[in-house]
C-alpha positions in Angstrom: 312.6 39.4 63.7 310.5 40.4 60.7 306.8 39.4 60.6 305.7 42.0 58.1 303.0 41.6 55.5 303.1 42.4 51.8 301.9 46.0 52.5 303.1 48.6 54.9 302.9 46.8 58.3 305.9 45.2 60.0 307.0 44.2 63.4 310.7 44.3 62.6 312.7 45.5 65.6 309.9 44.7 68.0 311.2 43.1 71.2 310.2 39.4 71.5 308.3 39.8 74.7 306.0 42.3 72.9 304.9 39.5 70.5 302.6 36.6 71.5 301.3 33.5 69.7 297.8 32.5 70.9 295.8 29.3 70.3 292.5 27.8 71.4 293.7 24.4 72.7 296.9 23.6 74.4 297.5 20.6 72.1 298.4 23.2 69.4 301.5 24.2 71.3 303.4 21.0 70.3 303.9 21.9 66.6 304.6 25.6 67.5 307.2 24.6 70.0 308.8 22.3 67.4 308.9 25.0 64.7 310.2 27.7 67.0 313.1 25.3 68.0 313.8 24.5 64.3 313.9 28.2 63.5 316.1 29.0 66.5 313.5 31.5 67.8 313.5 31.8 71.6 310.2 31.1 73.1 308.5 30.0 76.3 305.2 28.3 76.9 302.8 30.0 79.3 301.7 27.1 81.3 303.0 23.6 80.7 305.0 22.5 77.6 303.5 19.7 75.6 305.9 16.9 76.7 305.6 18.0 80.3 301.9 17.6 80.5 300.8 14.8 82.9 298.8 12.8 80.4 301.7 12.8 77.9 304.2 11.8 80.6 302.0 9.0 81.7 301.6 7.4 78.3 305.3 7.8 77.6 306.0 6.2 81.0 303.9 3.2 80.0 306.0 2.8 76.8 309.3 3.1 78.7 308.2 0.7 81.4 307.0 -1.8 78.8 310.4 -1.8 77.1 312.5 -1.5 80.3 311.1 -3.3 83.3 314.0 -1.8 85.4 312.8 1.7 84.7 311.5 2.3 88.3 310.7 5.9 87.7 308.3 5.1 84.9 306.8 2.2 86.8 306.2 4.3 89.9 304.5 6.9 87.8 301.9 4.6 86.1 301.5 1.5 88.4 298.2 2.8 89.7 297.1 5.0 86.8 294.3 4.5 86.0 293.5 3.2 89.5 294.0 -0.5 89.8 294.2 -1.0 93.5 298.0 -0.7 93.8 298.5 1.8 96.5 301.8 3.1 98.0 302.2 0.2 100.4 301.8 -2.5 97.7 304.0 -0.5 95.3 306.7 -0.3 97.9 306.4 -4.1 98.6 306.5 -4.8 94.8 309.6 -2.6 94.2 311.4 -4.0 97.2 310.5 -7.6 96.1 308.8 -8.3 99.5 306.5 -11.2 100.0 303.0 -10.5 98.6 299.6 -11.9 99.5 297.6 -13.8 96.9 295.4 -10.8 96.3 298.4 -8.5 95.9 300.0 -11.0 93.5 297.0 -10.9 91.3 297.1 -7.2 91.1 300.8 -7.2 90.3 300.3 -10.0 87.8 297.7 -8.0 85.9 299.9 -4.9 85.8 302.9 -6.9 84.5 300.7 -8.6 81.9 299.5 -5.2 80.8 303.1 -4.0 80.3 303.9 -7.1 78.4 300.9 -6.6 76.2 302.0 -3.0 75.5 305.5 -4.2 74.7 304.2 -6.7 72.1 302.3 -3.9 70.5 305.3 -1.6 70.4 307.4 -4.4 68.9 304.9 -5.1 66.1 302.9 -2.0 65.3 303.8 1.3 63.7 304.5 4.0 66.2 301.1 5.8 65.9 299.2 2.5 66.2 301.3 1.5 69.2 300.2 4.8 70.9 296.6 4.2 70.1 296.8 0.6 71.3 298.4 1.7 74.5 295.6 4.2 75.2 293.0 1.4 74.6 294.8 -1.3 76.6 295.3 1.0 79.6 291.8 2.4 79.5 293.5 5.7 80.1 290.9 7.8 78.2 288.1 6.5 80.4 289.4 8.8 83.2 288.2 11.8 81.2 284.7 13.2 80.7 283.6 14.7 77.4 281.7 17.3 79.4 284.7 18.7 81.2 286.8 21.1 79.2 290.1 20.2 81.0 289.4 16.6 80.3 288.6 17.4 76.6 291.9 19.2 76.3 293.8 16.3 77.9 292.2 13.9 75.4 293.2 16.3 72.6 296.8 16.2 73.8 296.9 12.4 73.7 295.4 12.4 70.2 298.0 14.9 69.2 300.7 12.5 70.5 299.3 9.8 68.4 299.2 12.1 65.3 302.8 13.2 66.1 303.9 9.6 66.2 302.9 9.1 62.5 306.1 10.7 61.4 307.9 7.7 62.8 305.6 5.1 61.3 308.0 4.4 58.4 310.6 3.1 60.8 310.7 -0.6 61.7 309.2 -1.5 65.1 310.1 -0.7 67.8 312.5 1.9 66.4 309.6 4.3 65.7 308.6 4.4 69.4 312.2 4.6 70.5 312.7 7.6 68.2 309.6 9.2 69.7 310.8 8.7 73.2 314.2 10.1 72.3 312.6 13.2 70.8 310.4 13.7 73.9 313.5 13.5 76.1 315.4 16.0 74.0 312.4 18.4 74.0 312.1 18.1 77.7 315.8 18.8 78.2 315.5 22.2 76.4 316.5 25.0 78.7 313.3 26.0 80.6 315.0 29.0 82.2 314.4 31.2 79.2 315.0 34.9 79.5 311.4 36.0 79.0 312.5 39.5 77.9 314.2 37.8 74.9 311.6 35.2 74.2 308.1 35.0 72.5 305.3 33.6 74.7 303.1 30.8 73.4 299.9 30.6 75.2 296.3 29.5 75.1 293.7 32.3 74.9 292.4 31.3 78.3 295.9 31.7 79.8 296.3 35.1 78.1 293.4 36.7 79.9 294.6 39.9 81.5 297.8 40.1 79.4 298.6 42.5 76.6 301.2 42.5 73.8 301.9 44.9 70.9 301.6 42.2 68.3 299.5 39.1 68.6 299.3 36.1 66.3 296.2 33.9 66.7 296.7 30.4 65.2 294.2 27.8 64.1 291.2 30.0 63.2 289.1 27.1 61.7 285.6 26.0 62.5 286.0 23.0 64.8 289.0 24.5 66.5 288.0 28.1 67.1 285.1 27.9 67.8 286.0 24.6 69.4 283.6 21.9 68.4 285.9 18.8 68.8 285.6 16.4 71.8 282.3 17.3 73.4 282.1 20.8 72.3 279.3 22.4 70.3 278.6 19.3 68.3 277.2 17.5 71.3 274.6 20.1 72.1 271.5 21.5 70.4 269.2 24.4 70.7 269.8 27.0 73.4 272.7 25.2 74.9 274.6 25.2 71.7 273.9 28.9 71.3 275.3 29.6 74.8 278.4 27.6 74.1 278.9 29.4 70.8 278.6 32.8 72.4 281.2 31.7 75.0 283.6 30.8 72.2 282.8 34.2 70.5 283.7 36.0 73.8 286.9 34.0 74.0 287.7 35.1 70.4 287.1 38.7 71.5 289.5 38.2 74.4 292.2 37.0 71.9 291.7 40.0 69.7 291.9 42.5 72.5 295.2 41.1 73.8 296.9 43.2 71.1 297.8 46.8 71.6 298.8 47.5 68.0 298.2 44.6 65.5 296.7 41.1 65.2 297.6 38.4 62.7 294.9 35.7 62.2 296.1 32.4 60.8 294.3 29.2 59.7 295.2 25.9 58.0 293.3 24.8 55.0 294.4 21.2 55.7 295.1 19.9 59.2 296.1 16.5 60.5 293.7 15.5 63.3 294.2 12.2 65.0 296.4 11.1 62.2 293.9 11.9 59.4 294.2 14.9 57.1 291.0 17.0 57.0 289.9 20.0 55.0 289.1 23.0 57.2 286.6 25.7 56.9 287.6 29.2 58.1 286.3 30.1 61.5 282.8 31.6 61.3 284.1 34.4 63.6 286.1 35.8 60.7 282.9 37.0 59.2 282.3 39.2 62.2 285.3 41.3 61.3 284.6 44.4 59.0 286.4 44.0 55.7 287.9 47.5 56.1 290.0 46.2 59.0 291.5 43.3 57.0 294.9 43.3 55.3 296.1 40.0 53.7 299.7 39.2 54.5 302.3 37.4 52.3 300.8 34.0 53.0 297.2 33.6 51.8 296.3 31.9 55.0 297.3 34.7 57.3 295.2 37.9 57.8 296.4 41.1 59.5 293.9 43.3 61.2 294.6 47.0 60.6 
């Protein structure tokens, strides 16, 4: 593996486990996982892989159940998510085709009508629009609070799913969603028993606390991403509260930098697709805190190496 820069530095010959890729939000792992697979570079995700995250599995289960009413695994997963008064007893009666009370029938009718509505969207809309429509029809996002960071990250993962689906928008409906479901299945089937000694860890900065690596790559160093200001971050607060949150983000950036024993690479994207829309990004304000004498620009103009 060679991740050297134009000048004298290199990490050729470094063992994979001595290299780490860090990012601020776990939604960023999806594209990294994809590119590592395409390049044939062994990796493992510290924490949960993108397609294995609960919120992603829930929405994909809605799509599968809408297209296949006999998919009992998917139906069991989402029949009461968000809560709609269908507990374990009613679910068992429904799946076993037992006699239902009038109140139970109404609950089941509403659930089946929801799946039919989602199916109509999948059959008519481009893949990304079908994802967005599913999120709205299920009221799934109402379960999350913009003031809770874990909820913010889950929302970000779902928006990343919708953005990912855009690559299938040119296919006729429902082929786009079917292709997305197939890709998710293939990604999920990848060998999870990676030999960590021969694989590069991909991890959020939070999950990297206490860990150290010889070489660290920090991805997504753009304002709005790191520091994080999307989905209820800094932008929702003013005055002293915003200053406190910004300092928390700065301390997290310090944590990321100090995970490296030898060298750090800082990477940013001038353009990034967020929720399906391409946006121009400003470099992270934290980059200005780094003394110029410590910076060495690598082969790509959007990657910085710290000496």
